[in-house]
mmCIF file of the N, C-alpha and C atoms, coordinates in Angstrom:
data_MODEL
# 
_entry.id   MODEL 
# 
loop_
_atom_site.group_PDB 
_atom_site.id 
_atom_site.type_symbol 
_atom_site.label_atom_id 
_atom_site.label_alt_id 
_atom_site.label_comp_id 
_atom_site.label_asym_id 
_atom_site.label_entity_id 
_atom_site.label_seq_id 
_atom_site.pdbx_PDB_ins_code 
_atom_site.Cartn_x 
_atom_site.Cartn_y 
_atom_site.Cartn_z 
_atom_site.occupancy 
_atom_site.B_iso_or_equiv 
_atom_site.pdbx_formal_charge 
_atom_site.auth_seq_id 
_atom_site.auth_comp_id 
_atom_site.auth_asym_id 
_atom_site.auth_atom_id 
_atom_site.pdbx_PDB_model_num 
ATOM 1   N N  . MET A 1 1  ? 0.815   -1.198  0.000  1.00 0.00 ? 1  MET A N  1 
ATOM 2   C CA . MET A 1 1  ? 0.000   0.000   0.000  1.00 0.00 ? 1  MET A CA 1 
ATOM 3   C C  . MET A 1 1  ? 0.849   1.248   0.000  1.00 0.00 ? 1  MET A C  1 
ATOM 4   N N  . ARG A 1 2  ? 1.999   1.188   0.692  1.00 0.00 ? 2  ARG A N  1 
ATOM 5   C CA . ARG A 1 2  ? 2.764   2.432   0.813  1.00 0.00 ? 2  ARG A CA 1 
ATOM 6   C C  . ARG A 1 2  ? 3.154   2.991   -0.543 1.00 0.00 ? 2  ARG A C  1 
ATOM 7   N N  . GLU A 1 3  ? 3.467   2.101   -1.506 1.00 0.00 ? 3  GLU A N  1 
ATOM 8   C CA . GLU A 1 3  ? 3.824   2.588   -2.831 1.00 0.00 ? 3  GLU A CA 1 
ATOM 9   C C  . GLU A 1 3  ? 2.627   3.246   -3.496 1.00 0.00 ? 3  GLU A C  1 
ATOM 10  N N  . LYS A 1 4  ? 1.448   2.644   -3.332 1.00 0.00 ? 4  LYS A N  1 
ATOM 11  C CA . LYS A 1 4  ? 0.234   3.200   -3.913 1.00 0.00 ? 4  LYS A CA 1 
ATOM 12  C C  . LYS A 1 4  ? -0.096  4.554   -3.307 1.00 0.00 ? 4  LYS A C  1 
ATOM 13  N N  . LEU A 1 5  ? 0.027   4.637   -2.004 1.00 0.00 ? 5  LEU A N  1 
ATOM 14  C CA . LEU A 1 5  ? -0.298  5.889   -1.322 1.00 0.00 ? 5  LEU A CA 1 
ATOM 15  C C  . LEU A 1 5  ? 0.653   6.999   -1.745 1.00 0.00 ? 5  LEU A C  1 
ATOM 16  N N  . ARG A 1 6  ? 1.939   6.698   -1.746 1.00 0.00 ? 6  ARG A N  1 
ATOM 17  C CA . ARG A 1 6  ? 2.923   7.708   -2.151 1.00 0.00 ? 6  ARG A CA 1 
ATOM 18  C C  . ARG A 1 6  ? 2.725   8.105   -3.610 1.00 0.00 ? 6  ARG A C  1 
ATOM 19  N N  . ALA A 1 7  ? 2.539   7.111   -4.481 1.00 0.00 ? 7  ALA A N  1 
ATOM 20  C CA . ALA A 1 7  ? 2.367   7.393   -5.909 1.00 0.00 ? 7  ALA A CA 1 
ATOM 21  C C  . ALA A 1 7  ? 1.122   8.242   -6.152 1.00 0.00 ? 7  ALA A C  1 
ATOM 22  N N  . ALA A 1 8  ? 0.040   7.927   -5.453 1.00 0.00 ? 8  ALA A N  1 
ATOM 23  C CA . ALA A 1 8  ? -1.198  8.702   -5.621 1.00 0.00 ? 8  ALA A CA 1 
ATOM 24  C C  . ALA A 1 8  ? -1.010  10.136  -5.128 1.00 0.00 ? 8  ALA A C  1 
ATOM 25  N N  . ARG A 1 9  ? -0.314  10.283  -4.006 1.00 0.00 ? 9  ARG A N  1 
ATOM 26  C CA . ARG A 1 9  ? -0.061  11.636  -3.490 1.00 0.00 ? 9  ARG A CA 1 
ATOM 27  C C  . ARG A 1 9  ? 0.795   12.437  -4.457 1.00 0.00 ? 9  ARG A C  1 
ATOM 28  N N  . GLU A 1 10 ? 1.860   11.796  -4.953 1.00 0.00 ? 10 GLU A N  1 
ATOM 29  C CA . GLU A 1 10 ? 2.748   12.498  -5.887 1.00 0.00 ? 10 GLU A CA 1 
ATOM 30  C C  . GLU A 1 10 ? 2.023   12.829  -7.191 1.00 0.00 ? 10 GLU A C  1 
ATOM 31  N N  . LYS A 1 11 ? 1.189   11.906  -7.672 1.00 0.00 ? 11 LYS A N  1 
ATOM 32  C CA . LYS A 1 11 ? 0.425   12.154  -8.896 1.00 0.00 ? 11 LYS A CA 1 
ATOM 33  C C  . LYS A 1 11 ? -0.528  13.338  -8.717 1.00 0.00 ? 11 LYS A C  1 
ATOM 34  N N  . SER A 1 12 ? -1.036  13.495  -7.508 1.00 0.00 ? 12 SER A N  1 
ATOM 35  C CA . SER A 1 12 ? -1.948  14.614  -7.238 1.00 0.00 ? 12 SER A CA 1 
ATOM 36  C C  . SER A 1 12 ? -1.198  15.942  -7.096 1.00 0.00 ? 12 SER A C  1 
ATOM 37  N N  . GLY A 1 13 ? 0.138   15.862  -7.046 1.00 0.00 ? 13 GLY A N  1 
ATOM 38  C CA . GLY A 1 13 ? 0.947   17.078  -6.953 1.00 0.00 ? 13 GLY A CA 1 
ATOM 39  C C  . GLY A 1 13 ? 1.076   17.640  -5.555 1.00 0.00 ? 13 GLY A C  1 
ATOM 40  N N  . LEU A 1 14 ? 0.767   16.824  -4.563 1.00 0.00 ? 14 LEU A N  1 
ATOM 41  C CA . LEU A 1 14 ? 0.841   17.295  -3.181 1.00 0.00 ? 14 LEU A CA 1 
ATOM 42  C C  . LEU A 1 14 ? 2.082   16.745  -2.485 1.00 0.00 ? 14 LEU A C  1 
ATOM 43  N N  . SER A 1 15 ? 2.689   17.571  -1.666 1.00 0.00 ? 15 SER A N  1 
ATOM 44  C CA . SER A 1 15 ? 3.768   17.105  -0.802 1.00 0.00 ? 15 SER A CA 1 
ATOM 45  C C  . SER A 1 15 ? 3.127   16.443  0.416  1.00 0.00 ? 15 SER A C  1 
ATOM 46  N N  . GLN A 1 16 ? 3.926   15.764  1.205  1.00 0.00 ? 16 GLN A N  1 
ATOM 47  C CA . GLN A 1 16 ? 3.398   15.181  2.438  1.00 0.00 ? 16 GLN A CA 1 
ATOM 48  C C  . GLN A 1 16 ? 2.816   16.267  3.333  1.00 0.00 ? 16 GLN A C  1 
ATOM 49  N N  . LYS A 1 17 ? 3.500   17.385  3.436  1.00 0.00 ? 17 LYS A N  1 
ATOM 50  C CA . LYS A 1 17 ? 3.041   18.491  4.282  1.00 0.00 ? 17 LYS A CA 1 
ATOM 51  C C  . LYS A 1 17 ? 1.725   19.063  3.767  1.00 0.00 ? 17 LYS A C  1 
ATOM 52  N N  . GLU A 1 18 ? 1.620   19.231  2.460  1.00 0.00 ? 18 GLU A N  1 
ATOM 53  C CA . GLU A 1 18 ? 0.379   19.779  1.894  1.00 0.00 ? 18 GLU A CA 1 
ATOM 54  C C  . GLU A 1 18 ? -0.800  18.844  2.137  1.00 0.00 ? 18 GLU A C  1 
ATOM 55  N N  . LEU A 1 19 ? -0.577  17.549  1.968  1.00 0.00 ? 19 LEU A N  1 
ATOM 56  C CA . LEU A 1 19 ? -1.644  16.592  2.227  1.00 0.00 ? 19 LEU A CA 1 
ATOM 57  C C  . LEU A 1 19 ? -2.022  16.602  3.702  1.00 0.00 ? 19 LEU A C  1 
ATOM 58  N N  . ALA A 1 20 ? -1.027  16.618  4.561  1.00 0.00 ? 20 ALA A N  1 
ATOM 59  C CA . ALA A 1 20 ? -1.295  16.675  6.001  1.00 0.00 ? 20 ALA A CA 1 
ATOM 60  C C  . ALA A 1 20 ? -2.126  17.915  6.342  1.00 0.00 ? 20 ALA A C  1 
ATOM 61  N N  . ASP A 1 21 ? -1.750  19.051  5.790  1.00 0.00 ? 21 ASP A N  1 
ATOM 62  C CA . ASP A 1 21 ? -2.486  20.291  6.038  1.00 0.00 ? 21 ASP A CA 1 
ATOM 63  C C  . ASP A 1 21 ? -3.943  20.170  5.598  1.00 0.00 ? 21 ASP A C  1 
ATOM 64  N N  . LYS A 1 22 ? -4.159  19.622  4.395  1.00 0.00 ? 22 LYS A N  1 
ATOM 65  C CA . LYS A 1 22 ? -5.518  19.487  3.861  1.00 0.00 ? 22 LYS A CA 1 
ATOM 66  C C  . LYS A 1 22 ? -6.367  18.530  4.702  1.00 0.00 ? 22 LYS A C  1 
ATOM 67  N N  . LEU A 1 23 ? -5.707  17.576  5.359  1.00 0.00 ? 23 LEU A N  1 
ATOM 68  C CA . LEU A 1 23 ? -6.424  16.625  6.207  1.00 0.00 ? 23 LEU A CA 1 
ATOM 69  C C  . LEU A 1 23 ? -6.563  17.112  7.650  1.00 0.00 ? 23 LEU A C  1 
ATOM 70  N N  . GLY A 1 24 ? -5.991  18.286  7.944  1.00 0.00 ? 24 GLY A N  1 
ATOM 71  C CA . GLY A 1 24 ? -6.124  18.865  9.273  1.00 0.00 ? 24 GLY A CA 1 
ATOM 72  C C  . GLY A 1 24 ? -5.059  18.454  10.266 1.00 0.00 ? 24 GLY A C  1 
ATOM 73  N N  . TYR A 1 25 ? -3.939  17.937  9.766  1.00 0.00 ? 25 TYR A N  1 
ATOM 74  C CA . TYR A 1 25 ? -2.833  17.553  10.646 1.00 0.00 ? 25 TYR A CA 1 
ATOM 75  C C  . TYR A 1 25 ? -1.790  18.666  10.685 1.00 0.00 ? 25 TYR A C  1 
ATOM 76  N N  . SER A 1 26 ? -1.118  18.784  11.825 1.00 0.00 ? 26 SER A N  1 
ATOM 77  C CA . SER A 1 26 ? -0.129  19.840  11.977 1.00 0.00 ? 26 SER A CA 1 
ATOM 78  C C  . SER A 1 26 ? 1.247   19.440  11.475 1.00 0.00 ? 26 SER A C  1 
ATOM 79  N N  . SER A 1 27 ? 1.434   18.150  11.189 1.00 0.00 ? 27 SER A N  1 
ATOM 80  C CA . SER A 1 27 ? 2.744   17.661  10.796 1.00 0.00 ? 27 SER A CA 1 
ATOM 81  C C  . SER A 1 27 ? 2.627   16.679  9.634  1.00 0.00 ? 27 SER A C  1 
ATOM 82  N N  . SER A 1 28 ? 3.641   16.679  8.779  1.00 0.00 ? 28 SER A N  1 
ATOM 83  C CA . SER A 1 28 ? 3.679   15.726  7.673  1.00 0.00 ? 28 SER A CA 1 
ATOM 84  C C  . SER A 1 28 ? 4.045   14.323  8.158  1.00 0.00 ? 28 SER A C  1 
ATOM 85  N N  . GLN A 1 29 ? 4.423   14.203  9.430  1.00 0.00 ? 29 GLN A N  1 
ATOM 86  C CA . GLN A 1 29 ? 4.818   12.911  9.985  1.00 0.00 ? 29 GLN A CA 1 
ATOM 87  C C  . GLN A 1 29 ? 3.701   11.876  9.877  1.00 0.00 ? 29 GLN A C  1 
ATOM 88  N N  . PHE A 1 30 ? 2.454   12.323  9.977  1.00 0.00 ? 30 PHE A N  1 
ATOM 89  C CA . PHE A 1 30 ? 1.326   11.398  9.848  1.00 0.00 ? 30 PHE A CA 1 
ATOM 90  C C  . PHE A 1 30 ? 1.349   10.729  8.482  1.00 0.00 ? 30 PHE A C  1 
ATOM 91  N N  . VAL A 1 31 ? 1.482   11.528  7.434  1.00 0.00 ? 31 VAL A N  1 
ATOM 92  C CA . VAL A 1 31 ? 1.498   11.005  6.068  1.00 0.00 ? 31 VAL A CA 1 
ATOM 93  C C  . VAL A 1 31 ? 2.741   10.149  5.851  1.00 0.00 ? 31 VAL A C  1 
ATOM 94  N N  . SER A 1 32 ? 3.859   10.599  6.360  1.00 0.00 ? 32 SER A N  1 
ATOM 95  C CA . SER A 1 32 ? 5.092   9.827   6.249  1.00 0.00 ? 32 SER A CA 1 
ATOM 96  C C  . SER A 1 32 ? 4.926   8.441   6.872  1.00 0.00 ? 32 SER A C  1 
ATOM 97  N N  . ASN A 1 33 ? 4.313   8.375   8.040  1.00 0.00 ? 33 ASN A N  1 
ATOM 98  C CA . ASN A 1 33 ? 4.100   7.088   8.706  1.00 0.00 ? 33 ASN A CA 1 
ATOM 99  C C  . ASN A 1 33 ? 3.193   6.175   7.888  1.00 0.00 ? 33 ASN A C  1 
ATOM 100 N N  . TRP A 1 34 ? 2.175   6.729   7.249  1.00 0.00 ? 34 TRP A N  1 
ATOM 101 C CA . TRP A 1 34 ? 1.296   5.915   6.393  1.00 0.00 ? 34 TRP A CA 1 
ATOM 102 C C  . TRP A 1 34 ? 2.080   5.364   5.218  1.00 0.00 ? 34 TRP A C  1 
ATOM 103 N N  . GLU A 1 35 ? 2.886   6.228   4.613  1.00 0.00 ? 35 GLU A N  1 
ATOM 104 C CA . GLU A 1 35 ? 3.638   5.824   3.423  1.00 0.00 ? 35 GLU A CA 1 
ATOM 105 C C  . GLU A 1 35 ? 4.732   4.812   3.742  1.00 0.00 ? 35 GLU A C  1 
ATOM 106 N N  . ARG A 1 36 ? 5.182   4.792   4.978  1.00 0.00 ? 36 ARG A N  1 
ATOM 107 C CA . ARG A 1 36 ? 6.210   3.821   5.391  1.00 0.00 ? 36 ARG A CA 1 
ATOM 108 C C  . ARG A 1 36 ? 5.588   2.599   6.070  1.00 0.00 ? 36 ARG A C  1 
ATOM 109 N N  . SER A 1 37 ? 4.272   2.498   6.007  1.00 0.00 ? 37 SER A N  1 
ATOM 110 C CA . SER A 1 37 ? 3.520   1.383   6.603  1.00 0.00 ? 37 SER A CA 1 
ATOM 111 C C  . SER A 1 37 ? 3.738   1.251   8.109  1.00 0.00 ? 37 SER A C  1 
ATOM 112 N N  . LEU A 1 38 ? 3.979   2.358   8.777  1.00 0.00 ? 38 LEU A N  1 
ATOM 113 C CA . LEU A 1 38 ? 4.109   2.350   10.228 1.00 0.00 ? 38 LEU A CA 1 
ATOM 114 C C  . LEU A 1 38 ? 2.762   2.570   10.905 1.00 0.00 ? 38 LEU A C  1 
ATOM 115 N N  . ALA A 1 39 ? 1.825   3.108   10.146 1.00 0.00 ? 39 ALA A N  1 
ATOM 116 C CA . ALA A 1 39 ? 0.479   3.369   10.653 1.00 0.00 ? 39 ALA A CA 1 
ATOM 117 C C  . ALA A 1 39 ? -0.474  3.400   9.467  1.00 0.00 ? 39 ALA A C  1 
ATOM 118 N N  . LEU A 1 40 ? -1.749  3.275   9.770  1.00 0.00 ? 40 LEU A N  1 
ATOM 119 C CA . LEU A 1 40 ? -2.782  3.389   8.746  1.00 0.00 ? 40 LEU A CA 1 
ATOM 120 C C  . LEU A 1 40 ? -3.501  4.718   8.916  1.00 0.00 ? 40 LEU A C  1 
ATOM 121 N N  . PRO A 1 41 ? -3.971  5.290   7.825  1.00 0.00 ? 41 PRO A N  1 
ATOM 122 C CA . PRO A 1 41 ? -4.783  6.495   7.971  1.00 0.00 ? 41 PRO A CA 1 
ATOM 123 C C  . PRO A 1 41 ? -6.043  6.153   8.771  1.00 0.00 ? 41 PRO A C  1 
ATOM 124 N N  . PRO A 1 42 ? -6.486  7.039   9.645  1.00 0.00 ? 42 PRO A N  1 
ATOM 125 C CA . PRO A 1 42 ? -7.714  6.776   10.388 1.00 0.00 ? 42 PRO A CA 1 
ATOM 126 C C  . PRO A 1 42 ? -8.901  6.657   9.430  1.00 0.00 ? 42 PRO A C  1 
ATOM 127 N N  . MET A 1 43 ? -9.826  5.789   9.756  1.00 0.00 ? 43 MET A N  1 
ATOM 128 C CA . MET A 1 43 ? -10.979 5.558   8.884  1.00 0.00 ? 43 MET A CA 1 
ATOM 129 C C  . MET A 1 43 ? -11.745 6.846   8.603  1.00 0.00 ? 43 MET A C  1 
ATOM 130 N N  . LYS A 1 44 ? -11.784 7.735   9.572  1.00 0.00 ? 44 LYS A N  1 
ATOM 131 C CA . LYS A 1 44 ? -12.545 8.972   9.384  1.00 0.00 ? 44 LYS A CA 1 
ATOM 132 C C  . LYS A 1 44 ? -11.925 9.878   8.306  1.00 0.00 ? 44 LYS A C  1 
ATOM 133 N N  . LYS A 1 45 ? -10.697 9.567   7.879  1.00 0.00 ? 45 LYS A N  1 
ATOM 134 C CA . LYS A 1 45 ? -10.023 10.361  6.840  1.00 0.00 ? 45 LYS A CA 1 
ATOM 135 C C  . LYS A 1 45 ? -10.049 9.686   5.468  1.00 0.00 ? 45 LYS A C  1 
ATOM 136 N N  . TRP A 1 46 ? -10.583 8.465   5.376  1.00 0.00 ? 46 TRP A N  1 
ATOM 137 C CA . TRP A 1 46 ? -10.525 7.716   4.124  1.00 0.00 ? 46 TRP A CA 1 
ATOM 138 C C  . TRP A 1 46 ? -11.250 8.415   2.974  1.00 0.00 ? 46 TRP A C  1 
ATOM 139 N N  . VAL A 1 47 ? -12.427 8.941   3.224  1.00 0.00 ? 47 VAL A N  1 
ATOM 140 C CA . VAL A 1 47 ? -13.183 9.610   2.153  1.00 0.00 ? 47 VAL A CA 1 
ATOM 141 C C  . VAL A 1 47 ? -12.431 10.856  1.678  1.00 0.00 ? 47 VAL A C  1 
ATOM 142 N N  . GLU A 1 48 ? -11.846 11.583  2.621  1.00 0.00 ? 48 GLU A N  1 
ATOM 143 C CA . GLU A 1 48 ? -11.056 12.758  2.249  1.00 0.00 ? 48 GLU A CA 1 
ATOM 144 C C  . GLU A 1 48 ? -9.848  12.362  1.404  1.00 0.00 ? 48 GLU A C  1 
ATOM 145 N N  . LEU A 1 49 ? -9.173  11.279  1.792  1.00 0.00 ? 49 LEU A N  1 
ATOM 146 C CA . LEU A 1 49 ? -8.026  10.805  1.010  1.00 0.00 ? 49 LEU A CA 1 
ATOM 147 C C  . LEU A 1 49 ? -8.454  10.418  -0.402 1.00 0.00 ? 49 LEU A C  1 
ATOM 148 N N  . GLU A 1 50 ? -9.593  9.767   -0.508 1.00 0.00 ? 50 GLU A N  1 
ATOM 149 C CA . GLU A 1 50 ? -10.087 9.383   -1.830 1.00 0.00 ? 50 GLU A CA 1 
ATOM 150 C C  . GLU A 1 50 ? -10.305 10.625  -2.692 1.00 0.00 ? 50 GLU A C  1 
ATOM 151 N N  . LYS A 1 51 ? -10.890 11.656  -2.120 1.00 0.00 ? 51 LYS A N  1 
ATOM 152 C CA . LYS A 1 51 ? -11.145 12.893  -2.867 1.00 0.00 ? 51 LYS A CA 1 
ATOM 153 C C  . LYS A 1 51 ? -9.855  13.641  -3.201 1.00 0.00 ? 51 LYS A C  1 
ATOM 154 N N  . LEU A 1 52 ? -8.906  13.654  -2.270 1.00 0.00 ? 52 LEU A N  1 
ATOM 155 C CA . LEU A 1 52 ? -7.683  14.433  -2.459 1.00 0.00 ? 52 LEU A CA 1 
ATOM 156 C C  . LEU A 1 52 ? -6.664  13.767  -3.377 1.00 0.00 ? 52 LEU A C  1 
ATOM 157 N N  . ILE A 1 53 ? -6.485  12.442  -3.232 1.00 0.00 ? 53 ILE A N  1 
ATOM 158 C CA . ILE A 1 53 ? -5.411  11.797  -4.000 1.00 0.00 ? 53 ILE A CA 1 
ATOM 159 C C  . ILE A 1 53 ? -5.856  10.577  -4.794 1.00 0.00 ? 53 ILE A C  1 
ATOM 160 N N  . GLY A 1 54 ? -7.136  10.226  -4.697 1.00 0.00 ? 54 GLY A N  1 
ATOM 161 C CA . GLY A 1 54 ? -7.654  9.153   -5.542 1.00 0.00 ? 54 GLY A CA 1 
ATOM 162 C C  . GLY A 1 54 ? -7.439  7.736   -5.045 1.00 0.00 ? 54 GLY A C  1 
ATOM 163 N N  . ILE A 1 55 ? -7.007  7.560   -3.793 1.00 0.00 ? 55 ILE A N  1 
ATOM 164 C CA . ILE A 1 55 ? -6.924  6.217   -3.214 1.00 0.00 ? 55 ILE A CA 1 
ATOM 165 C C  . ILE A 1 55 ? -8.331  5.845   -2.783 1.00 0.00 ? 55 ILE A C  1 
ATOM 166 N N  . SER A 1 56 ? -8.847  4.748   -3.317 1.00 0.00 ? 56 SER A N  1 
ATOM 167 C CA . SER A 1 56 ? -10.233 4.393   -3.022 1.00 0.00 ? 56 SER A CA 1 
ATOM 168 C C  . SER A 1 56 ? -10.388 3.883   -1.594 1.00 0.00 ? 56 SER A C  1 
ATOM 169 N N  . VAL A 1 57 ? -11.575 4.087   -1.079 1.00 0.00 ? 57 VAL A N  1 
ATOM 170 C CA . VAL A 1 57 ? -11.904 3.575   0.244  1.00 0.00 ? 57 VAL A CA 1 
ATOM 171 C C  . VAL A 1 57 ? -11.755 2.057   0.243  1.00 0.00 ? 57 VAL A C  1 
ATOM 172 N N  . LYS A 1 58 ? -12.101 1.416   -0.859 1.00 0.00 ? 58 LYS A N  1 
ATOM 173 C CA . LYS A 1 58 ? -11.970 -0.037  -0.967 1.00 0.00 ? 58 LYS A CA 1 
ATOM 174 C C  . LYS A 1 58 ? -10.503 -0.458  -0.803 1.00 0.00 ? 58 LYS A C  1 
ATOM 175 N N  . GLU A 1 59 ? -9.584  0.252   -1.463 1.00 0.00 ? 59 GLU A N  1 
ATOM 176 C CA . GLU A 1 59 ? -8.154  -0.066  -1.339 1.00 0.00 ? 59 GLU A CA 1 
ATOM 177 C C  . GLU A 1 59 ? -7.672  0.123   0.102  1.00 0.00 ? 59 GLU A C  1 
ATOM 178 N N  . LEU A 1 60 ? -8.116  1.191   0.731  1.00 0.00 ? 60 LEU A N  1 
ATOM 179 C CA . LEU A 1 60 ? -7.718  1.445   2.112  1.00 0.00 ? 60 LEU A CA 1 
ATOM 180 C C  . LEU A 1 60 ? -8.246  0.351   3.042  1.00 0.00 ? 60 LEU A C  1 
ATOM 181 N N  . ALA A 1 61 ? -9.482  -0.081  2.809  1.00 0.00 ? 61 ALA A N  1 
ATOM 182 C CA . ALA A 1 61 ? -10.072 -1.136  3.633  1.00 0.00 ? 61 ALA A CA 1 
ATOM 183 C C  . ALA A 1 61 ? -9.331  -2.457  3.432  1.00 0.00 ? 61 ALA A C  1 
ATOM 184 N N  . GLU A 1 62 ? -9.011  -2.786  2.193  1.00 0.00 ? 62 GLU A N  1 
ATOM 185 C CA . GLU A 1 62 ? -8.275  -4.017  1.919  1.00 0.00 ? 62 GLU A CA 1 
ATOM 186 C C  . GLU A 1 62 ? -6.903  -3.988  2.587  1.00 0.00 ? 62 GLU A C  1 
ATOM 187 N N  . ASN A 1 63 ? -6.247  -2.841  2.536  1.00 0.00 ? 63 ASN A N  1 
ATOM 188 C CA . ASN A 1 63 ? -4.942  -2.710  3.169  1.00 0.00 ? 63 ASN A CA 1 
ATOM 189 C C  . ASN A 1 63 ? -5.051  -2.847  4.684  1.00 0.00 ? 63 ASN A C  1 
ATOM 190 N N  . ALA A 1 64 ? -6.074  -2.244  5.262  1.00 0.00 ? 64 ALA A N  1 
ATOM 191 C CA . ALA A 1 64 ? -6.266  -2.351  6.709  1.00 0.00 ? 64 ALA A CA 1 
ATOM 192 C C  . ALA A 1 64 ? -6.485  -3.809  7.103  1.00 0.00 ? 64 ALA A C  1 
ATOM 193 N N  . ARG A 1 65 ? -7.273  -4.542  6.323  1.00 0.00 ? 65 ARG A N  1 
ATOM 194 C CA . ARG A 1 65 ? -7.527  -5.954  6.594  1.00 0.00 ? 65 ARG A CA 1 
ATOM 195 C C  . ARG A 1 65 ? -6.227  -6.757  6.511  1.00 0.00 ? 65 ARG A C  1 
ATOM 196 N N  . GLU A 1 66 ? -5.437  -6.512  5.467  1.00 0.00 ? 66 GLU A N  1 
ATOM 197 C CA . GLU A 1 66 ? -4.164  -7.230  5.301  1.00 0.00 ? 66 GLU A CA 1 
ATOM 198 C C  . GLU A 1 66 ? -3.223  -6.951  6.463  1.00 0.00 ? 66 GLU A C  1 
ATOM 199 N N  . ASN A 1 67 ? -3.129  -5.693  6.865  1.00 0.00 ? 67 ASN A N  1 
ATOM 200 C CA . ASN A 1 67 ? -2.246  -5.338  7.983  1.00 0.00 ? 67 ASN A CA 1 
ATOM 201 C C  . ASN A 1 67 ? -2.708  -5.981  9.283  1.00 0.00 ? 67 ASN A C  1 
ATOM 202 N N  . LEU A 1 68 ? -4.016  -5.995  9.523  1.00 0.00 ? 68 LEU A N  1 
ATOM 203 C CA . LEU A 1 68 ? -4.548  -6.614  10.731 1.00 0.00 ? 68 LEU A CA 1 
ATOM 204 C C  . LEU A 1 68 ? -4.275  -8.114  10.727 1.00 0.00 ? 68 LEU A C  1 
ATOM 205 N N  . GLU A 1 69 ? -4.447  -8.738  9.582  1.00 0.00 ? 69 GLU A N  1 
ATOM 206 C CA . GLU A 1 69 ? -4.190  -10.170 9.468  1.00 0.00 ? 69 GLU A CA 1 
ATOM 207 C C  . GLU A 1 69 ? -2.723  -10.488 9.762  1.00 0.00 ? 69 GLU A C  1 
ATOM 208 N N  . LYS A 1 70 ? -1.800  -9.709  9.211  1.00 0.00 ? 70 LYS A N  1 
ATOM 209 C CA . LYS A 1 70 ? -0.369  -9.911  9.468  1.00 0.00 ? 70 LYS A CA 1 
ATOM 210 C C  . LYS A 1 70 ? -0.052  -9.734  10.948 1.00 0.00 ? 70 LYS A C  1 
ATOM 211 N N  . GLU A 1 71 ? -0.622  -8.700  11.542 1.00 0.00 ? 71 GLU A N  1 
ATOM 212 C CA . GLU A 1 71 ? -0.380  -8.426  12.955 1.00 0.00 ? 71 GLU A CA 1 
ATOM 213 C C  . GLU A 1 71 ? -0.913  -9.561  13.826 1.00 0.00 ? 71 GLU A C  1 
ATOM 214 N N  . MET A 1 72 ? -2.093  -10.066 13.494 1.00 0.00 ? 72 MET A N  1 
ATOM 215 C CA . MET A 1 72 ? -2.673  -11.168 14.265 1.00 0.00 ? 72 MET A CA 1 
ATOM 216 C C  . MET A 1 72 ? -1.826  -12.435 14.140 1.00 0.00 ? 72 MET A C  1 
ATOM 217 N N  . ARG A 1 73 ? -1.364  -12.734 12.941 1.00 0.00 ? 73 ARG A N  1 
ATOM 218 C CA . ARG A 1 73 ? -0.522  -13.915 12.747 1.00 0.00 ? 73 ARG A CA 1 
ATOM 219 C C  . ARG A 1 73 ? 0.772   -13.804 13.547 1.00 0.00 ? 73 ARG A C  1 
ATOM 220 N N  . ALA A 1 74 ? 1.369   -12.611 13.522 1.00 0.00 ? 74 ALA A N  1 
ATOM 221 C CA . ALA A 1 74 ? 2.616   -12.409 14.261 1.00 0.00 ? 74 ALA A CA 1 
ATOM 222 C C  . ALA A 1 74 ? 2.381   -12.550 15.760 1.00 0.00 ? 74 ALA A C  1 
ATOM 223 N N  . THR A 1 75 ? 1.313   -11.966 16.256 1.00 0.00 ? 75 THR A N  1 
ATOM 224 C CA . THR A 1 75 ? 0.997   -12.048 17.682 1.00 0.00 ? 75 THR A CA 1 
ATOM 225 C C  . THR A 1 75 ? 0.700   -13.481 18.089 1.00 0.00 ? 75 THR A C  1 
ATOM 226 N N  . LEU A 1 76 ? -0.124  -14.153 17.311 1.00 0.00 ? 76 LEU A N  1 
ATOM 227 C CA . LEU A 1 76 ? -0.464  -15.535 17.636 1.00 0.00 ? 76 LEU A CA 1 
ATOM 228 C C  . LEU A 1 76 ? 0.754   -16.445 17.521 1.00 0.00 ? 76 LEU A C  1 
ATOM 229 N N  . GLY A 1 77 ? 1.623   -16.157 16.567 1.00 0.00 ? 77 GLY A N  1 
ATOM 230 C CA . GLY A 1 77 ? 2.843   -16.949 16.403 1.00 0.00 ? 77 GLY A CA 1 
ATOM 231 C C  . GLY A 1 77 ? 3.755   -16.837 17.609 1.00 0.00 ? 77 GLY A C  1 
ATOM 232 N N  . ARG A 1 78 ? 3.805   -15.669 18.216 1.00 0.00 ? 78 ARG A N  1 
ATOM 233 C CA . ARG A 1 78 ? 4.624   -15.484 19.416 1.00 0.00 ? 78 ARG A CA 1 
ATOM 234 C C  . ARG A 1 78 ? 3.995   -16.185 20.621 1.00 0.00 ? 78 ARG A C  1 
ATOM 235 N N  . LYS A 1 79 ? 2.677   -16.129 20.720 1.00 0.00 ? 79 LYS A N  1 
ATOM 236 C CA . LYS A 1 79 ? 1.995   -16.724 21.872 1.00 0.00 ? 79 LYS A CA 1 
ATOM 237 C C  . LYS A 1 79 ? 1.864   -18.231 21.742 1.00 0.00 ? 79 LYS A C  1 
ATOM 238 N N  . TYR A 1 80 ? 1.688   -18.686 20.513 1.00 0.00 ? 80 TYR A N  1 
ATOM 239 C CA . TYR A 1 80 ? 1.456   -20.110 20.275 1.00 0.00 ? 80 TYR A CA 1 
ATOM 240 C C  . TYR A 1 80 ? 2.391   -20.619 19.188 1.00 0.00 ? 80 TYR A C  1 
ATOM 241 N N  . PRO A 1 81 ? 3.677   -20.744 19.500 1.00 0.00 ? 81 PRO A N  1 
ATOM 242 C CA . PRO A 1 81 ? 4.619   -21.214 18.479 1.00 0.00 ? 81 PRO A CA 1 
ATOM 243 C C  . PRO A 1 81 ? 4.290   -22.632 18.030 1.00 0.00 ? 81 PRO A C  1 
ATOM 244 N N  . LYS A 1 82 ? 4.639   -22.923 16.800 1.00 0.00 ? 82 LYS A N  1 
ATOM 245 C CA . LYS A 1 82 ? 4.401   -24.263 16.252 1.00 0.00 ? 82 LYS A CA 1 
ATOM 246 C C  . LYS A 1 82 ? 5.278   -25.253 17.000 1.00 0.00 ? 82 LYS A C  1 
ATOM 247 N N  . ARG A 1 83 ? 4.685   -26.404 17.270 1.00 0.00 ? 83 ARG A N  1 
ATOM 248 C CA . ARG A 1 83 ? 5.428   -27.458 17.957 1.00 0.00 ? 83 ARG A CA 1 
ATOM 249 C C  . ARG A 1 83 ? 5.892   -28.485 16.933 1.00 0.00 ? 83 ARG A C  1 
ATOM 250 N N  . LYS A 1 84 ? 7.047   -29.041 17.195 1.00 0.00 ? 84 LYS A N  1 
ATOM 251 C CA . LYS A 1 84 ? 7.601   -30.039 16.278 1.00 0.00 ? 84 LYS A CA 1 
ATOM 252 C C  . LYS A 1 84 ? 7.187   -31.428 16.692 1.00 0.00 ? 84 LYS A C  1 
# 
C-alpha cells in the first residue's frame, strides 16, 4: 500500500506536508508514517483521502484488513509457536 499511497499523493501534486495540512494535521509525519507502513490512515479520513489523491476507500479497507491479518498472525505466532 505504501507505494500506492505515495504514488497517488505524488500524482496529485501534493507534498506530504500539503496533504497533512488538507487533512487537518499539523505535521507531515502522519502522512510519512502511512507511506512507510508504520500506521494506517484513520478511517474517518478515508473519504477525504479518496477525494484528495484518488486512493479508493476499498483499497484502504483491503490494506487495513491485510495489515490486521499480518499483525494477528505475528501475535499468535509469538503466543502459540508451532510445535515439532
